[in-house]
KEKENU-882662 format. One record per residue (C-alpha): residue number from 1; x, y, z. Coordinates in Angstrom, 1 decimal. Layout:
N
<node NUM; <X; Y; Z>> ...
END
This chain:
519
<node 1; <191.8; -42.0; 121.3>> <node 2; <192.6; -43.1; 117.7>> <node 3; <189.8; -43.2; 115.1>> <node 4; <188.8; -46.7; 114.1>> <node 5; <188.1; -45.8; 110.5>> <node 6; <188.3; -42.9; 108.1>> <node 7; <185.2; -41.2; 106.8>> <node 8; <185.6; -42.5; 103.2>> <node 9; <186.2; -46.1; 104.5>> <node 10; <183.1; -45.9; 106.6>> <node 11; <181.0; -44.8; 103.6>> <node 12; <182.3; -47.8; 101.6>> <node 13; <181.3; -50.4; 104.2>> <node 14; <177.9; -48.7; 104.7>> <node 15; <177.1; -49.1; 101.0>> <node 16; <178.5; -52.6; 100.8>> <node 17; <176.4; -53.7; 103.8>> <node 18; <173.3; -52.2; 102.2>> <node 19; <173.9; -54.0; 98.9>> <node 20; <174.4; -57.3; 100.7>> <node 21; <171.1; -56.8; 102.5>> <node 22; <169.2; -55.8; 99.4>> <node 23; <170.2; -58.7; 97.2>> <node 24; <168.5; -61.5; 99.3>> <node 25; <165.4; -59.2; 99.6>> <node 26; <165.1; -58.9; 95.8>> <node 27; <165.6; -62.6; 95.3>> <node 28; <163.0; -63.6; 97.8>> <node 29; <160.6; -61.0; 96.5>> <node 30; <160.9; -62.2; 92.9>> <node 31; <160.3; -65.8; 94.0>> <node 32; <157.1; -64.8; 95.9>> <node 33; <155.8; -62.3; 93.4>> <node 34; <156.5; -64.3; 90.2>> <node 35; <153.3; -65.6; 88.7>> <node 36; <153.0; -69.4; 89.1>> <node 37; <153.6; -71.4; 86.0>> <node 38; <150.4; -72.6; 84.3>> <node 39; <150.0; -75.3; 81.6>> <node 40; <149.6; -72.6; 79.0>> <node 41; <152.8; -70.7; 79.9>> <node 42; <154.7; -74.0; 80.0>> <node 43; <153.4; -74.9; 76.5>> <node 44; <154.4; -71.5; 75.2>> <node 45; <157.8; -71.8; 76.7>> <node 46; <158.3; -75.3; 75.1>> <node 47; <157.3; -73.9; 71.6>> <node 48; <159.7; -71.0; 72.0>> <node 49; <162.4; -73.5; 72.9>> <node 50; <161.7; -75.5; 69.7>> <node 51; <159.9; -78.3; 71.5>> <node 52; <156.6; -78.1; 69.7>> <node 53; <155.9; -81.8; 69.9>> <node 54; <156.1; -81.7; 73.7>> <node 55; <153.8; -78.6; 73.8>> <node 56; <151.1; -80.0; 71.6>> <node 57; <149.4; -82.4; 74.0>> <node 58; <149.3; -79.7; 76.7>> <node 59; <147.7; -77.2; 74.3>> <node 60; <145.2; -79.8; 73.0>> <node 61; <144.2; -80.6; 76.6>> <node 62; <143.7; -76.9; 77.4>> <node 63; <141.5; -76.5; 74.2>> <node 64; <139.3; -79.4; 75.3>> <node 65; <139.0; -78.2; 78.9>> <node 66; <138.6; -74.5; 78.1>> <node 67; <136.8; -74.3; 74.8>> <node 68; <136.1; -70.6; 75.2>> <node 69; <139.7; -69.7; 75.7>> <node 70; <140.7; -68.5; 72.2>> <node 71; <144.2; -67.4; 73.1>> <node 72; <145.4; -70.9; 72.7>> <node 73; <144.7; -71.1; 69.0>> <node 74; <147.8; -69.2; 67.6>> <node 75; <150.1; -71.4; 69.7>> <node 76; <148.1; -74.5; 68.7>> <node 77; <148.4; -73.6; 65.0>> <node 78; <152.2; -73.1; 65.5>> <node 79; <152.5; -76.5; 67.2>> <node 80; <150.5; -78.3; 64.4>> <node 81; <152.7; -76.7; 61.7>> <node 82; <155.9; -77.7; 63.5>> <node 83; <154.6; -81.3; 63.7>> <node 84; <153.4; -81.4; 60.0>> <node 85; <149.7; -81.6; 60.9>> <node 86; <148.8; -78.9; 58.5>> <node 87; <145.0; -79.5; 58.2>> <node 88; <144.4; -79.1; 62.0>> <node 89; <146.9; -76.3; 62.1>> <node 90; <145.1; -74.3; 59.4>> <node 91; <141.8; -74.8; 61.3>> <node 92; <143.4; -73.4; 64.4>> <node 93; <144.9; -70.5; 62.6>> <node 94; <141.7; -69.6; 60.9>> <node 95; <140.0; -69.6; 64.3>> <node 96; <142.7; -67.4; 65.7>> <node 97; <142.2; -64.9; 62.8>> <node 98; <138.4; -65.0; 63.1>> <node 99; <138.6; -64.3; 66.9>> <node 100; <141.1; -61.5; 66.3>> <node 101; <143.8; -62.6; 68.6>> <node 102; <146.6; -60.1; 69.5>> <node 103; <149.0; -59.4; 66.7>> <node 104; <152.0; -60.3; 68.8>> <node 105; <150.8; -63.9; 69.0>> <node 106; <149.1; -64.1; 65.6>> <node 107; <151.5; -62.4; 63.2>> <node 108; <154.5; -64.8; 63.6>> <node 109; <152.2; -67.8; 62.9>> <node 110; <150.6; -66.2; 59.8>> <node 111; <154.1; -65.5; 58.4>> <node 112; <155.2; -69.0; 59.3>> <node 113; <152.3; -70.5; 57.3>> <node 114; <152.9; -68.1; 54.4>> <node 115; <156.5; -69.2; 54.2>> <node 116; <155.5; -72.8; 54.3>> <node 117; <153.0; -72.4; 51.4>> <node 118; <155.6; -70.4; 49.4>> <node 119; <158.2; -73.1; 49.8>> <node 120; <155.7; -75.7; 48.6>> <node 121; <154.9; -73.6; 45.6>> <node 122; <151.3; -72.9; 46.7>> <node 123; <151.6; -69.1; 46.3>> <node 124; <147.8; -68.6; 45.7>> <node 125; <147.1; -70.2; 49.2>> <node 126; <149.8; -68.0; 50.8>> <node 127; <148.2; -64.9; 49.3>> <node 128; <144.7; -65.9; 50.4>> <node 129; <146.0; -66.4; 54.0>> <node 130; <147.6; -62.9; 54.0>> <node 131; <144.3; -61.4; 52.7>> <node 132; <142.3; -63.1; 55.5>> <node 133; <144.9; -62.1; 58.1>> <node 134; <144.4; -58.5; 57.1>> <node 135; <141.1; -58.6; 59.1>> <node 136; <143.0; -59.1; 62.3>> <node 137; <146.4; -57.5; 61.7>> <node 138; <147.5; -54.1; 60.5>> <node 139; <148.5; -53.8; 56.8>> <node 140; <151.9; -52.4; 58.0>> <node 141; <152.5; -55.6; 59.9>> <node 142; <152.0; -57.8; 56.8>> <node 143; <153.9; -55.8; 54.1>> <node 144; <157.2; -57.5; 54.6>> <node 145; <155.5; -60.9; 54.4>> <node 146; <153.7; -59.9; 51.2>> <node 147; <156.9; -58.5; 49.7>> <node 148; <158.7; -61.8; 50.4>> <node 149; <155.8; -63.8; 48.9>> <node 150; <155.7; -61.7; 45.7>> <node 151; <159.5; -61.9; 45.3>> <node 152; <159.4; -65.8; 45.6>> <node 153; <156.4; -66.0; 43.4>> <node 154; <158.0; -63.8; 40.7>> <node 155; <161.3; -65.8; 40.9>> <node 156; <159.4; -69.0; 40.2>> <node 157; <157.5; -67.4; 37.3>> <node 158; <160.7; -66.1; 35.8>> <node 159; <162.4; -69.6; 36.1>> <node 160; <159.5; -71.1; 34.2>> <node 161; <159.9; -68.5; 31.4>> <node 162; <156.9; -66.4; 32.2>> <node 163; <158.5; -62.9; 32.6>> <node 164; <155.2; -61.1; 32.1>> <node 165; <153.7; -63.0; 35.1>> <node 166; <156.8; -62.3; 37.2>> <node 167; <156.6; -58.6; 36.4>> <node 168; <152.9; -58.6; 37.4>> <node 169; <153.8; -60.1; 40.8>> <node 170; <156.5; -57.6; 41.4>> <node 171; <154.2; -54.7; 40.4>> <node 172; <152.1; -55.7; 43.5>> <node 173; <155.3; -55.6; 45.6>> <node 174; <156.1; -52.1; 44.2>> <node 175; <152.8; -50.8; 45.6>> <node 176; <154.1; -51.7; 49.0>> <node 177; <157.5; -49.9; 48.7>> <node 178; <156.7; -46.9; 50.9>> <node 179; <156.1; -49.2; 53.9>> <node 180; <159.0; -51.6; 53.3>> <node 181; <162.5; -51.5; 54.8>> <node 182; <165.2; -49.9; 52.7>> <node 183; <166.9; -53.3; 52.1>> <node 184; <163.6; -54.8; 50.9>> <node 185; <162.8; -51.8; 48.7>> <node 186; <166.2; -52.1; 47.0>> <node 187; <165.6; -55.9; 46.4>> <node 188; <162.2; -55.4; 44.9>> <node 189; <163.3; -52.6; 42.7>> <node 190; <166.4; -54.4; 41.5>> <node 191; <164.5; -57.6; 40.7>> <node 192; <161.7; -55.8; 38.8>> <node 193; <164.3; -53.8; 36.9>> <node 194; <166.2; -57.0; 36.0>> <node 195; <163.0; -58.8; 34.7>> <node 196; <162.1; -55.7; 32.6>> <node 197; <165.6; -55.7; 31.2>> <node 198; <165.3; -59.4; 30.3>> <node 199; <161.9; -58.8; 28.6>> <node 200; <163.5; -55.9; 26.6>> <node 201; <166.2; -58.2; 25.4>> <node 202; <163.5; -60.7; 24.2>> <node 203; <161.7; -57.8; 22.4>> <node 204; <165.0; -56.7; 20.7>> <node 205; <166.5; -60.1; 19.8>> <node 206; <163.5; -62.4; 19.3>> <node 207; <160.7; -60.1; 18.3>> <node 208; <163.0; -57.6; 16.5>> <node 209; <161.0; -54.8; 18.0>> <node 210; <163.4; -52.1; 19.2>> <node 211; <160.6; -49.7; 20.0>> <node 212; <159.1; -52.1; 22.5>> <node 213; <162.6; -52.8; 23.9>> <node 214; <163.3; -49.1; 24.5>> <node 215; <159.9; -48.6; 26.3>> <node 216; <160.7; -51.6; 28.6>> <node 217; <164.2; -50.4; 29.3>> <node 218; <162.9; -46.9; 30.2>> <node 219; <160.4; -48.5; 32.5>> <node 220; <163.2; -50.5; 34.1>> <node 221; <165.2; -47.3; 34.5>> <node 222; <162.3; -45.7; 36.2>> <node 223; <162.2; -48.5; 38.7>> <node 224; <165.9; -48.7; 39.4>> <node 225; <168.7; -46.6; 37.8>> <node 226; <171.2; -49.4; 37.1>> <node 227; <174.2; -49.4; 34.8>> <node 228; <173.2; -52.5; 32.8>> <node 229; <169.9; -50.8; 31.9>> <node 230; <171.5; -47.6; 30.7>> <node 231; <174.1; -49.6; 28.7>> <node 232; <171.4; -51.5; 26.9>> <node 233; <169.4; -48.4; 26.3>> <node 234; <172.4; -46.5; 25.0>> <node 235; <173.2; -49.3; 22.6>> <node 236; <169.7; -49.1; 21.2>> <node 237; <169.8; -45.4; 20.8>> <node 238; <173.2; -45.6; 19.1>> <node 239; <171.7; -48.3; 16.7>> <node 240; <169.0; -45.9; 15.7>> <node 241; <171.2; -42.9; 15.3>> <node 242; <170.1; -41.1; 18.5>> <node 243; <173.6; -40.2; 19.4>> <node 244; <172.7; -37.5; 22.0>> <node 245; <170.5; -39.9; 24.0>> <node 246; <173.2; -42.6; 23.7>> <node 247; <175.9; -40.2; 24.9>> <node 248; <173.8; -39.1; 27.8>> <node 249; <173.3; -42.7; 29.1>> <node 250; <177.0; -43.7; 28.6>> <node 251; <178.0; -40.5; 30.4>> <node 252; <175.7; -41.3; 33.3>> <node 253; <177.1; -44.8; 33.7>> <node 254; <180.7; -43.6; 33.4>> <node 255; <180.0; -40.9; 36.0>> <node 256; <178.4; -43.3; 38.5>> <node 257; <181.0; -46.0; 38.0>> <node 258; <184.4; -44.7; 36.8>> <node 259; <185.7; -48.2; 36.5>> <node 260; <183.1; -49.2; 33.9>> <node 261; <185.7; -49.1; 31.0>> <node 262; <183.2; -50.3; 28.4>> <node 263; <180.9; -47.3; 29.0>> <node 264; <183.8; -44.9; 28.9>> <node 265; <185.2; -46.3; 25.7>> <node 266; <181.8; -46.2; 24.0>> <node 267; <181.2; -42.7; 25.3>> <node 268; <184.5; -41.6; 23.7>> <node 269; <183.7; -43.4; 20.4>> <node 270; <180.3; -41.6; 20.2>> <node 271; <181.8; -38.2; 21.0>> <node 272; <184.3; -38.7; 18.2>> <node 273; <181.5; -39.8; 15.9>> <node 274; <179.5; -36.7; 16.7>> <node 275; <182.7; -34.6; 16.2>> <node 276; <182.7; -33.3; 19.7>> <node 277; <186.5; -33.6; 19.8>> <node 278; <187.1; -31.4; 22.8>> <node 279; <184.8; -33.3; 25.1>> <node 280; <186.2; -36.6; 23.7>> <node 281; <189.7; -35.4; 24.4>> <node 282; <188.8; -34.6; 28.0>> <node 283; <187.2; -38.0; 28.6>> <node 284; <190.1; -39.8; 27.0>> <node 285; <192.7; -37.9; 28.9>> <node 286; <191.0; -38.9; 32.1>> <node 287; <190.8; -42.5; 30.9>> <node 288; <194.5; -42.7; 30.1>> <node 289; <195.2; -42.0; 33.7>> <node 290; <193.5; -45.3; 34.6>> <node 291; <194.2; -47.3; 31.4>> <node 292; <197.6; -46.8; 29.6>> <node 293; <197.4; -48.4; 26.2>> <node 294; <198.9; -47.7; 22.7>> <node 295; <195.4; -47.5; 21.2>> <node 296; <194.3; -44.9; 23.7>> <node 297; <197.3; -42.7; 23.1>> <node 298; <196.9; -43.0; 19.4>> <node 299; <193.3; -41.8; 19.6>> <node 300; <194.3; -39.1; 22.0>> <node 301; <196.9; -37.9; 19.5>> <node 302; <194.3; -37.9; 16.7>> <node 303; <192.0; -35.7; 18.9>> <node 304; <194.8; -33.3; 19.6>> <node 305; <195.5; -32.9; 15.9>> <node 306; <191.8; -32.4; 15.2>> <node 307; <191.9; -29.5; 17.7>> <node 308; <195.1; -28.1; 16.1>> <node 309; <197.3; -29.0; 19.1>> <node 310; <200.3; -30.9; 17.6>> <node 311; <202.2; -30.5; 20.9>> <node 312; <199.6; -32.6; 22.6>> <node 313; <199.7; -35.1; 19.8>> <node 314; <203.5; -35.4; 20.2>> <node 315; <203.2; -36.1; 23.9>> <node 316; <200.5; -38.8; 23.2>> <node 317; <202.7; -40.5; 20.5>> <node 318; <205.7; -40.4; 22.8>> <node 319; <203.6; -42.1; 25.6>> <node 320; <202.5; -44.7; 23.1>> <node 321; <206.1; -45.3; 21.9>> <node 322; <207.1; -45.8; 25.5>> <node 323; <204.7; -48.7; 25.7>> <node 324; <205.8; -50.1; 22.3>> <node 325; <209.4; -49.0; 21.6>> <node 326; <210.8; -49.1; 18.0>> <node 327; <207.4; -49.5; 16.4>> <node 328; <207.8; -48.0; 12.9>> <node 329; <204.2; -47.0; 12.7>> <node 330; <204.3; -45.1; 15.9>> <node 331; <207.6; -43.5; 15.0>> <node 332; <206.2; -42.3; 11.6>> <node 333; <203.2; -40.8; 13.3>> <node 334; <205.4; -39.1; 15.9>> <node 335; <207.6; -37.6; 13.1>> <node 336; <204.6; -36.3; 11.3>> <node 337; <203.2; -34.7; 14.5>> <node 338; <206.6; -33.1; 15.2>> <node 339; <206.8; -31.5; 11.7>> <node 340; <203.3; -30.2; 12.1>> <node 341; <204.2; -28.7; 15.4>> <node 342; <207.4; -27.2; 13.9>> <node 343; <205.4; -25.6; 11.1>> <node 344; <202.9; -24.2; 13.6>> <node 345; <205.7; -22.6; 15.7>> <node 346; <207.2; -21.1; 12.5>> <node 347; <203.8; -19.4; 11.6>> <node 348; <203.7; -18.1; 15.2>> <node 349; <207.1; -16.5; 14.8>> <node 350; <208.7; -18.8; 17.3>> <node 351; <211.7; -19.7; 15.1>> <node 352; <214.0; -21.0; 17.8>> <node 353; <211.4; -23.4; 19.2>> <node 354; <210.5; -24.4; 15.7>> <node 355; <214.1; -25.4; 14.9>> <node 356; <214.3; -27.4; 18.1>> <node 357; <211.2; -29.4; 17.3>> <node 358; <212.4; -29.9; 13.7>> <node 359; <215.6; -31.3; 15.0>> <node 360; <213.7; -33.8; 17.1>> <node 361; <211.7; -34.8; 14.0>> <node 362; <214.9; -35.3; 12.1>> <node 363; <216.3; -37.6; 14.8>> <node 364; <213.1; -39.6; 14.7>> <node 365; <213.4; -39.9; 10.9>> <node 366; <216.9; -41.1; 11.2>> <node 367; <215.9; -43.8; 13.8>> <node 368; <213.0; -44.8; 11.5>> <node 369; <215.4; -45.1; 8.5>> <node 370; <217.8; -47.2; 10.7>> <node 371; <215.0; -49.5; 11.6>> <node 372; <213.9; -49.9; 8.0>> <node 373; <217.5; -50.7; 7.0>> <node 374; <217.9; -53.3; 9.7>> <node 375; <214.6; -54.9; 8.7>> <node 376; <215.7; -55.0; 5.0>> <node 377; <219.1; -56.6; 6.0>> <node 378; <217.3; -59.4; 7.9>> <node 379; <215.1; -60.1; 4.9>> <node 380; <218.1; -60.3; 2.5>> <node 381; <220.0; -62.7; 4.7>> <node 382; <218.6; -65.8; 3.1>> <node 383; <220.3; -69.3; 3.0>> <node 384; <222.8; -69.9; 0.2>> <node 385; <221.3; -71.0; -3.1>> <node 386; <217.9; -69.3; -2.4>> <node 387; <216.9; -66.1; -4.1>> <node 388; <217.1; -63.0; -2.1>> <node 389; <214.2; -60.7; -1.5>> <node 390; <215.3; -58.4; -4.3>> <node 391; <215.9; -61.1; -6.9>> <node 392; <213.1; -62.8; -8.8>> <node 393; <213.0; -66.6; -8.5>> <node 394; <213.8; -68.6; -11.7>> <node 395; <210.8; -69.7; -13.7>> <node 396; <211.6; -73.3; -13.0>> <node 397; <211.2; -72.6; -9.3>> <node 398; <207.7; -71.2; -9.7>> <node 399; <205.1; -73.3; -8.0>> <node 400; <201.3; -73.1; -7.6>> <node 401; <200.1; -71.4; -4.5>> <node 402; <199.5; -73.8; -1.6>> <node 403; <195.9; -73.8; -0.2>> <node 404; <196.0; -73.8; 3.6>> <node 405; <194.0; -76.4; 5.3>> <node 406; <190.9; -75.2; 7.3>> <node 407; <191.3; -74.3; 10.9>> <node 408; <190.9; -77.1; 13.4>> <node 409; <187.4; -76.5; 14.9>> <node 410; <188.6; -78.0; 18.2>> <node 411; <191.6; -75.7; 18.6>> <node 412; <191.0; -72.0; 19.7>> <node 413; <192.6; -69.6; 17.2>> <node 414; <193.3; -67.1; 20.0>> <node 415; <195.0; -67.1; 23.3>> <node 416; <194.2; -64.9; 26.3>> <node 417; <197.5; -63.2; 27.1>> <node 418; <196.4; -60.7; 29.8>> <node 419; <193.4; -60.0; 32.0>> <node 420; <192.2; -57.6; 34.6>> <node 421; <188.9; -58.4; 36.2>> <node 422; <187.7; -56.3; 39.1>> <node 423; <184.8; -55.0; 41.2>> <node 424; <185.4; -51.4; 42.2>> <node 425; <184.7; -50.2; 45.7>> <node 426; <181.1; -49.1; 46.0>> <node 427; <180.2; -50.7; 42.6>> <node 428; <177.8; -53.5; 42.1>> <node 429; <178.9; -54.2; 38.5>> <node 430; <182.1; -56.2; 37.8>> <node 431; <184.2; -55.0; 35.0>> <node 432; <186.8; -56.8; 32.8>> <node 433; <189.6; -56.2; 30.4>> <node 434; <191.4; -59.0; 28.5>> <node 435; <194.1; -59.0; 25.9>> <node 436; <193.9; -61.7; 23.2>> <node 437; <196.3; -62.7; 20.4>> <node 438; <195.8; -64.5; 17.1>> <node 439; <197.8; -67.7; 17.3>> <node 440; <196.3; -69.4; 14.3>> <node 441; <199.0; -68.3; 11.9>> <node 442; <196.5; -66.8; 9.6>> <node 443; <193.7; -64.2; 9.6>> <node 444; <190.5; -65.2; 11.4>> <node 445; <187.3; -63.9; 9.8>> <node 446; <184.7; -65.4; 12.2>> <node 447; <185.5; -65.0; 15.9>> <node 448; <183.5; -64.3; 19.0>> <node 449; <184.2; -65.0; 22.7>> <node 450; <181.7; -65.5; 25.4>> <node 451; <182.2; -64.1; 28.9>> <node 452; <180.3; -65.8; 31.7>> <node 453; <180.1; -64.1; 35.1>> <node 454; <179.8; -67.0; 37.6>> <node 455; <178.6; -66.5; 41.2>> <node 456; <180.6; -69.0; 43.2>> <node 457; <178.5; -68.3; 46.3>> <node 458; <175.2; -69.4; 44.7>> <node 459; <176.8; -71.7; 42.1>> <node 460; <174.8; -69.9; 39.4>> <node 461; <175.5; -67.8; 36.4>> <node 462; <175.0; -64.1; 37.0>> <node 463; <175.2; -62.9; 33.4>> <node 464; <176.7; -63.5; 30.0>> <node 465; <178.4; -61.1; 27.5>> <node 466; <179.3; -61.9; 23.9>> <node 467; <182.5; -60.2; 22.6>> <node 468; <182.6; -60.0; 18.8>> <node 469; <186.2; -60.0; 17.5>> <node 470; <185.8; -60.6; 13.7>> <node 471; <182.7; -61.2; 11.5>> <node 472; <181.0; -60.2; 8.3>> <node 473; <180.7; -56.6; 9.3>> <node 474; <184.4; -56.2; 10.4>> <node 475; <187.9; -56.9; 9.2>> <node 476; <189.5; -60.3; 9.8>> <node 477; <191.6; -60.6; 12.9>> <node 478; <195.1; -60.6; 11.4>> <node 479; <197.6; -63.4; 12.1>> <node 480; <199.7; -62.5; 15.2>> <node 481; <197.7; -59.5; 16.0>> <node 482; <196.7; -58.5; 19.5>> <node 483; <193.6; -56.8; 20.7>> <node 484; <192.1; -55.6; 24.0>> <node 485; <188.5; -56.3; 24.8>> <node 486; <186.4; -54.5; 27.4>> <node 487; <183.2; -55.7; 29.1>> <node 488; <181.0; -55.4; 32.1>> <node 489; <178.5; -57.7; 33.9>> <node 490; <174.9; -57.2; 32.7>> <node 491; <173.6; -57.7; 36.2>> <node 492; <174.5; -56.4; 39.6>> <node 493; <175.9; -58.7; 42.2>> <node 494; <175.8; -58.9; 46.0>> <node 495; <178.9; -57.4; 47.6>> <node 496; <179.6; -60.4; 49.8>> <node 497; <179.5; -63.0; 47.0>> <node 498; <182.6; -64.5; 45.5>> <node 499; <182.7; -64.2; 41.7>> <node 500; <184.6; -65.5; 38.7>> <node 501; <184.8; -64.7; 35.0>> <node 502; <185.0; -67.6; 32.6>> <node 503; <186.0; -67.0; 28.9>> <node 504; <184.7; -69.5; 26.3>> <node 505; <185.3; -70.0; 22.6>> <node 506; <182.5; -71.9; 20.9>> <node 507; <181.6; -73.5; 24.2>> <node 508; <185.2; -74.5; 25.0>> <node 509; <186.9; -73.1; 28.1>> <node 510; <189.7; -70.7; 27.4>> <node 511; <190.5; -69.2; 30.8>> <node 512; <188.9; -68.6; 34.2>> <node 513; <189.7; -65.6; 36.3>> <node 514; <188.7; -64.4; 39.8>> <node 515; <187.0; -61.1; 40.2>> <node 516; <189.2; -58.9; 42.4>> <node 517; <187.3; -56.7; 44.8>> <node 518; <188.9; -53.3; 45.2>> <node 519; <188.8; -51.7; 48.7>> 
END
């Protein structure tokens, strides 16, 4: 006799047959054991399906026939709200609260009414509703709704120009922080920090009260440690000569966000001002790895010389010359540094090395002399009949100096010739670096540019920075001169938003650049 099936095959068919038998049993059992649909459950299903208008007559009929059944009131209130019958809905909701209906049914309706009142601008009524709902719901169930209410309320107060009232609303939200989600805690803290920073700016610029501004900024910093707050605080400390405090704040910003070039430059400037040349050199050396510019290398060379390191100064001047070849100023600085290095080596008894460095200095001097000769030759090559640079013009040719006409107020005296705008990975503060050039053909003594950070996602401004170039307290911006300006956004931005930077001169558009997000 041959076996009809193997043992594994028999086990498979045994399990398959059992499963085919069990499925009909489960289906039939579910059909018989499922509770029969009632008018109440049908109305609830309609509301959850977004068909409140169809559910409302059913719920009203239940309420008339079963006046003692209070479980209908939360759903009745929801249906009335959805159909814009607010008066009847609020009566039903108050009844649901008074009769202490289960939180699962009551809480969504309370929050829906709170949101409705907030959108209508009736924040007081929304707060009263949350206060009354606290008798039937746990405080922990209402904290998110309260936080949203105070955030919306504060935003409206701030838009109307009442920052003190906005801060007062957010102070109530801050009291709820331990029970809020992490995202909501961050939002409340950031918003309060921002309003305190705005109030500090008003105290500084309008009230001329720097002491009050510092107190407000320190309070803002205690709420949320944000770069914009530390930058503003550092500027005030620097203004009042508190260099150590200013350095500490700039250093913290630069450490938290290495791409904040403005903070790093100001930190280096203050370190130089306080004569901490060694720390300044370390900070600038690190910065030149990220930002190669002639100005940075010249300052680095100066710091090396202050620390009696002419070799480092030579390397810095050579790096600067690589960016701007045949610049006579840089070549003269390089020659001087080479001769200082040669003298130092001689004093150290390193005569062979000293001669080698001196030879390099001589070659630079020869190149500099050749450049000067070429420049003089070009000046003397004047058209026939005109006096050369070395010959005085005849007395008959002397004319009165010509007074230049004023600059056209509609034509920008500068052009933006380079730009780098970015948002570093992990950072919430966009940074910018632009290069400008004087194209007016004459020095400009009054010049400032305005940088606007524009949020293309919300279609709103997210901060403005003024970049002074020339003014009463600074030298005029020379004709044909170029300069690099650094800046950062005064506010943080949401990582998923699309941003742009717009450069204005006296309200006129110069350039617009996208913010590049680094990944």
